[in-house]
N, C-alpha and C positions, 0 to 999 in steps of 0.2 A: 504494499499499499504506500503510494506516495503522499507525503504531507506537503500541502501547498502553503508556503509562507505568506502572511498577509501583505507583505511589501512586494510589488513587481520587481524582478530582477533589475529591469532598466531604470529604476527609481532608487537603487542602493548607491549611496555616495561614500566616498573614502573619508570617514569621520574619525576612525579609531583603527588605523591599519597596522599590521605587523605586531599585534599584541597577542596572538595565539587563539586558542579556542576556549570555550566555556561551556558550562551546562546551563541550559535555559529550559523552562517549561513551556509546554504548548499553549497555555494561556497568554504567554507573551508572543511567541513566534507565530502561532496559528490564528489565536483569537483576537490578538492585538491589543490586549490589555497592558497597561504600563507597568514598568517595574516598580515595586514597591518595597522589595527586600532584596539586597544584594551583599554577599559576603565572599571572602577569598580564603581558601584553604589550600594545604598543600596540594600541588599539582599531582595528578595521577598518571601523566605521561609527558614526554618531552614538549609536545605542542601545547599542552594544557596550561593555561593562565593560573587556574585555581579559582578563577571567578564562578559564582553560582548565582543565577538571577531567577526571581520568583515574583509572581504578581501579588503575593500576600493572600490569595483566595484559595490556595491548594490545600486540600485536606490530607490527612495522614495517607488514607486509602488512594487518593489521587497520586501521591508521591510514590507510593509502593508499586504503581503501575509503570514500568519502564518505558512504555509507549507514550507517556506524558511529558517526557523530557528527553532532550537530546543535546549532542555536542554541535556547536556552532561557532563560526568565527566571531569574535568580539564585535567586529565592525558591523555585522547584522544586527546584533543586539542594540548597538549605539544607534542605528538606523531606526529600530523600533521604538526607543526611547533614549534621545540624546541627553537627557537629564544625567545619565550614568557617567558620562565622559569625564568630568572633573574629578571623579573618584577612582579612576582605573589605574593610577599610580600607587594607591594604597597597598600597604604590604599585606603579606599573608597573616590572617587572624582579624583583618578589619571587617567591620559589618555595618552597613547603613540601612536605615529604613525611612519611608515616608509615613508619618503618622496620620496624615489626613489627606483626603482626595485632593489632587492638585498641589499638595505641599512640597517643600523642599526635602532633600534627604538629609538626616541627622544620624550621628553615631548611634548605633544600637549598643548601648552600654551594658545591657543585661544579657546580651548573646554571647554564647560560648560554643565553639565547635565540638561535635562529638568526638569523644576519645575512643580510639580503637584498642 
């Protein structure tokens, strides 16, 4: 099954290039919802930036279904939601959230990555 990104390929601009890949949910890439939570963890491969992007509306059951998320170039996610761009140089362990619709990102101070 091919998934159709909500932004046509000919409309993707070079906003955040050469930063590697990330994981994003289908609510962002397919449904066009804005990013409301982003965090950076240790990369899982050479091309992986460690960035993870969520709309904030994903349930645990949604996240457990691997078909609801995928690996994408960060530039695609920057085109989906350019508000992420100023935070992309943040270090591993950083997390940011939007606490209200249309608000700005703030540090997610109470967030901690899962420990393996």
